Each structure stands twice: as structure tokens, then as C-alpha cells.
C-alpha positions in Angstrom: 202.6 -26.6 66.0 203.1 -24.6 62.8 203.1 -21.3 64.8 205.8 -22.6 67.2 208.0 -23.6 64.2 207.6 -20.2 62.7 208.4 -18.5 66.1 211.6 -20.7 66.5 212.7 -19.9 62.9 212.2 -16.2 63.5 214.3 -16.3 66.7 217.1 -18.2 64.9 217.0 -15.7 62.0 217.1 -12.8 64.5 220.2 -14.3 66.2 222.0 -14.7 62.9 221.1 -11.2 61.8 222.4 -9.8 65.2 225.6 -11.8 64.8 226.2 -10.6 61.3 225.6 -7.0 62.3 228.1 -7.4 65.2 230.8 -8.8 62.9 230.2 -6.0 60.4 230.5 -3.3 63.1 233.7 -4.8 64.4 235.2 -4.8 60.9 234.3 -1.2 60.4 235.9 -0.3 63.7 239.2 -2.1 62.7 239.2 -0.3 59.3 238.8 3.1 61.1 241.7 2.1 63.5 244.0 1.3 60.5 243.1 4.5 58.7 243.8 6.6 61.8 247.0 4.8 62.8 249.8 7.4 63.0 252.5 7.3 60.3 256.2 8.1 60.9 259.2 9.0 58.7 261.8 6.4 57.7 264.9 7.0 55.7 265.6 4.8 52.7 268.5 4.5 50.2 267.7 6.5 47.0 270.5 4.5 45.2 272.7 1.6 45.9 275.3 2.4 48.6 278.6 0.5 48.7 280.4 -0.7 51.8 282.8 2.1 53.1 281.0 4.7 51.1 280.6 8.1 52.9 276.9 9.0 53.2 275.6 12.2 51.6 272.2 13.7 51.7 271.5 13.1 47.9 271.9 9.4 48.5 268.9 9.3 50.8 265.1 9.7 50.7 262.2 9.3 53.1 258.9 7.4 53.2 256.0 7.4 55.6 255.2 4.1 57.3 253.1 2.8 60.1 254.9 3.0 63.4 254.0 -0.5 64.3 255.8 -1.8 61.2 259.0 0.1 62.0 262.1 -1.6 63.3 263.4 0.1 66.5 266.8 0.8 64.8 265.3 2.5 61.8 266.9 5.8 60.8 264.2 8.5 61.0 266.2 11.6 60.1 268.7 12.0 57.3 270.9 14.1 59.7 271.4 10.9 61.9 273.7 9.3 59.3 274.9 12.1 57.1 278.7 12.1 56.9 279.0 8.6 58.3 280.1 5.6 56.2 278.3 2.3 55.4 279.6 -0.9 57.0 277.8 -3.1 54.5 276.4 -2.9 51.0 272.9 -1.4 50.9 270.4 -1.8 48.1 268.3 0.9 46.5 265.0 1.6 48.4 266.2 -0.4 51.5 265.0 1.0 54.8 268.1 2.0 56.7 269.1 0.9 60.2 271.4 2.8 62.5 273.8 -0.1 63.2 274.9 -0.2 59.5 276.6 3.2 59.8 279.6 4.4 61.7 281.5 7.6 62.1 285.3 7.7 61.7 285.7 8.2 65.5 283.6 5.1 66.2 285.8 3.1 63.8 288.9 4.2 65.6 287.3 3.4 69.0 286.8 -0.2 68.2 290.4 -1.0 67.2 291.1 -2.4 70.7 288.1 -4.7 70.4 289.5 -6.3 67.2 292.7 -7.5 68.9 292.7 -11.1 70.0 293.7 -11.9 73.6 297.4 -12.2 73.9 298.2 -10.1 70.9 299.1 -6.4 70.3 298.4 -3.9 67.5 301.7 -2.6 65.9 301.8 -0.1 63.0 304.6 0.0 60.5 305.3 2.7 57.9 305.1 1.6 54.2 305.3 3.2 50.8 303.4 2.2 47.6 305.8 -0.7 46.8 306.2 -2.0 50.3 302.4 -2.3 50.7 301.9 -4.3 47.5 300.8 -1.2 45.5 298.4 -0.3 48.4 296.4 -3.4 47.6 296.5 -4.8 51.1 293.2 -4.6 52.9 292.0 -5.1 56.6 291.6 -8.8 57.5 294.2 -9.8 54.9 297.2 -11.8 56.1 300.8 -10.9 55.2 304.4 -12.1 55.7 306.9 -9.5 56.8 310.2 -9.5 54.9 313.2 -7.5 56.2 316.0 -6.0 54.0 319.2 -4.8 55.7 322.4 -3.4 54.2 325.3 -5.2 55.9 329.0 -4.4 55.4 331.2 -7.4 54.7 334.8 -6.1 54.4 334.9 -3.4 51.7 331.5 -4.4 50.3 327.9 -3.7 51.4 325.7 -6.7 51.0 321.9 -6.6 51.2 320.5 -9.4 53.4 316.9 -10.4 53.1 314.9 -12.6 55.5 311.3 -13.3 56.4 310.9 -12.3 60.0 307.1 -12.7 60.5 304.7 -15.2 58.9 301.0 -14.9 58.3 300.3 -11.7 60.3 296.7 -10.5 60.4 296.1 -6.9 59.1 294.0 -4.9 61.5 294.0 -1.6 59.6 295.4 0.3 56.6 296.0 3.9 57.5 292.9 4.7 59.7 290.7 2.3 57.8 289.6 -0.9 59.5 286.9 -2.1 57.0 287.8 -4.2 54.0 286.6 -3.3 50.4 284.5 -6.2 49.3 283.7 -4.9 45.8 285.9 -3.5 43.0 283.9 -0.3 42.7 284.8 0.8 46.2 286.7 4.1 46.4 290.5 3.7 46.3 292.2 4.7 49.6 296.0 5.6 49.6 297.8 4.9 52.9 301.3 5.0 54.3 301.0 2.7 57.4 299.7 -0.8 58.1 298.6 -2.0 61.5 299.3 -5.7 62.2 298.1 -8.0 65.0 301.2 -9.5 66.5 302.4 -11.3 69.6 304.4 -9.1 71.9 307.7 -10.7 70.8 306.9 -10.3 67.1 305.9 -6.7 67.8 309.4 -6.0 69.1 311.0 -7.8 66.2 309.0 -5.6 63.7 309.8 -2.4 65.5 313.5 -3.2 65.7 313.7 -4.2 62.0 311.8 -1.1 60.8 314.5 1.0 62.5 317.4 -1.0 61.1 316.4 -1.4 57.5 313.5 -1.7 55.1 310.2 -3.6 55.7 308.2 -5.2 52.8 304.8 -6.8 53.3 304.1 -10.0 51.2 300.4 -10.6 50.7 299.0 -14.1 51.4 296.0 -15.6 49.6 292.6 -15.8 51.3 291.7 -18.9 49.4 292.0 -22.1 51.4 293.8 -25.2 50.0 292.7 -28.7 50.6 295.5 -29.0 53.2 294.1 -26.0 55.1 290.6 -27.5 55.1 291.7 -30.7 56.8 290.8 -30.9 60.6 
């Protein structure tokens, strides 16, 4: 009886030993797989990059990461985004993704996709004063005020009227992305593109030929009345 018990115990211990050995070998194989897994290059930001900032080589660095951990849109070569501009704020050491960068040509190409159905894009020439000291940005809303010199008898009278209310700004110059932080580079421009109905577009073009156009910047802050359904 005792010999049978010892034999059974030996068999159980042998099975446990075999199982532990199998687990150990599997873990070693996985460790080898991890060590031999190929690494690829990913581009990261060497410093903080602001929205609309043009990308230069000295802003970028590279790291080696596992290909399995890499996002499909990860930038792998500095040349891919050199000379483009950032469409969002990017933090230092952030792994860079292609969709966060655009070229000037790509920015121009998407202007037609920004226009809402039933509206048109109309540009008007402005100087520093007419554009609120070049402080108007894309996605702002403006009123259009028209100044016209009209003769009344022997006198010339300046007539002023608001001809368009709350027009959306699509672009300033060739720029279609708004500056969201104060540190963004100042851009001087001499034209503003508005999103207008076809009839308002005609009014604006006619007025710009007859007299002087001024843009009046509206607030982006909502009042309690605006928030009511």
C-alpha cells in the first residue's frame, strides 16, 4: 500500500515538474520574441509647436519604437512634414501624426469644403483700419459697414450704413486657420473672404466698387439670450 502511495506521489510530482518546465520554456520564447521584434523610426516634437507654425527640421527629433505600437498615421521621416504647418497645438515629445499637418496648397484646396450649402465665398479688399487692425481671424463673425460719398447740392455728404450682418469669415489673406494662442505669429493681410448668400455677395461687390467697406468684429462670447433654445 505504501509503495503504491509513493508511486502515485512520484507521478504527480513528475507531472507538476513537466508543467512548470513547459511554462518556463514558453516564457523564454516570448522574451526572445520581444527582444527580436523589429523597431521602426517615429518622428516626435523636440519642442512645443504652436498651431499654424511652419515646421522646420530643428523642431523635430526621432525615436525607435516597436512597429506593433505605432499608429498607422505616424510620421516616420522628417522630410514628410518639413515645410508644412501645424493644424493644432503639439506638445514636446509628442509622437507626430500626418493628419495634423498641411501644406499651403492643401489649405487652399479645402476652401470649397468649408462653404455651407447655399452660400458663396466672396473676398473683399481691406486695409489695416478696415480689418480692425488685422485682428480679424478665420471663423470670426463680422458686420459689413458701407461708407459712400454722396453729393447733395453743392455739398458732399458721407453716408454710412450697415449692409451685411453677422457674416462668417472663411479666410484672411490665404490663411484659413484661426490663431488660438497669443504667441502665434502675426500675419498681415489685405483681403478677407466672407461666407455670404448669393444676394449678399452681390451687395458686397457692388458696395466695394462704389465706396469704402469697413468690417466690424462681433464677439464670440454667447449671451444668455443666444443660449436660449
